[in-house]
C-alpha positions as CSV (number, residue, x, y, z in Angstrom):
1,M,65.6,86.0,112.8
2,D,68.9,84.1,112.8
3,E,68.3,80.3,113.4
4,Y,71.0,80.3,116.1
5,G,69.8,83.4,118.0
6,P,70.7,83.1,121.7
7,V,73.2,80.2,121.0
8,A,75.3,82.5,118.7
9,D,75.1,85.3,121.3
10,E,76.2,83.0,124.1
11,Q,79.0,81.6,121.9
12,F,80.2,85.1,121.1
13,L,80.4,85.9,124.9
14,R,82.4,82.6,125.4
15,L,84.8,83.6,122.6
16,L,85.3,87.1,124.2
17,D,85.9,85.5,127.6
18,F,88.5,83.1,126.2
19,V,90.3,85.9,124.4
20,Q,90.3,88.0,127.6
21,R,91.7,85.1,129.6
22,L,94.5,84.7,127.0
23,D,95.2,88.5,127.3
24,R,95.4,88.3,131.1
25,A,97.6,85.3,131.0
26,G,100.0,87.0,128.4
27,I,99.5,84.1,125.9
28,C,100.1,85.1,122.3
29,H,97.1,84.7,120.0
30,R,95.3,86.0,117.0
31,L,91.8,85.7,115.5
32,M,91.3,84.0,112.2
33,S,88.5,82.5,110.1
34,F,88.6,79.4,108.0
35,R,84.8,78.7,107.8
36,A,81.8,81.1,107.5
37,D,80.2,79.7,110.6
38,S,83.2,80.0,113.1
39,V,86.0,82.1,114.5
40,C,89.3,80.5,115.2
41,V,91.7,81.6,117.9
42,D,95.2,80.7,116.9
43,V,97.3,80.3,120.1
44,S,101.1,80.1,120.2
45,V,103.0,78.8,123.1
46,P,106.5,77.3,123.2
47,G,106.6,74.1,121.2
48,Q,102.9,74.1,120.5
49,R,100.2,75.9,118.4
50,W,96.5,75.5,119.2
51,E,93.6,76.2,116.9
52,V,90.5,76.8,119.0
53,E,87.4,77.2,116.8
54,F,84.2,78.7,118.3
55,M,81.4,77.4,116.1
56,R,78.2,79.4,115.5
57,D,76.0,76.5,116.7
58,G,77.7,76.5,120.1
59,G,80.4,73.9,119.6
60,V,84.1,74.3,120.2
61,E,86.7,72.4,118.2
62,I,90.4,72.3,119.4
63,E,93.3,71.1,117.4
64,R,96.9,71.1,118.8
65,F,100.1,71.0,116.8
66,M,103.2,70.0,118.7
67,S,106.8,70.6,117.7
68,A,109.2,67.7,117.6
69,G,111.9,70.2,118.6
70,D,113.7,70.0,115.3
71,I,115.0,73.3,114.0
72,G,116.0,73.6,110.4
73,D,117.8,76.2,108.4
74,E,116.9,78.2,105.4
75,A,117.2,75.1,103.1
76,E,113.9,73.9,104.7
77,L,112.1,76.7,102.7
78,E,112.7,74.7,99.5
79,V,110.9,71.8,101.1
80,L,108.0,74.0,101.8
81,F,107.7,75.1,98.2
82,R,108.5,71.7,96.7
83,D,105.9,69.9,98.8
84,F,103.1,72.4,99.0
85,S,103.0,74.4,95.8
86,D,100.2,73.9,93.3
């Protein structure tokens, strides 16, 4: 049997409830996975992006990214590739 058993089942239900709340509220979101033991809900609202990770062991981790309000033009794409390419 899975070492997490009922904890993982309860966490899945918490995840489903959270996604349903987002749906009812009309908040844009998508499901992603960065780690084998979690599901991440990527939430987008004006000026912010939230990563809400539901962990298999029952934990929840939340990271918020806030915009400074600066809007660039197409030239910013070069910064992306210059600074983050391998």
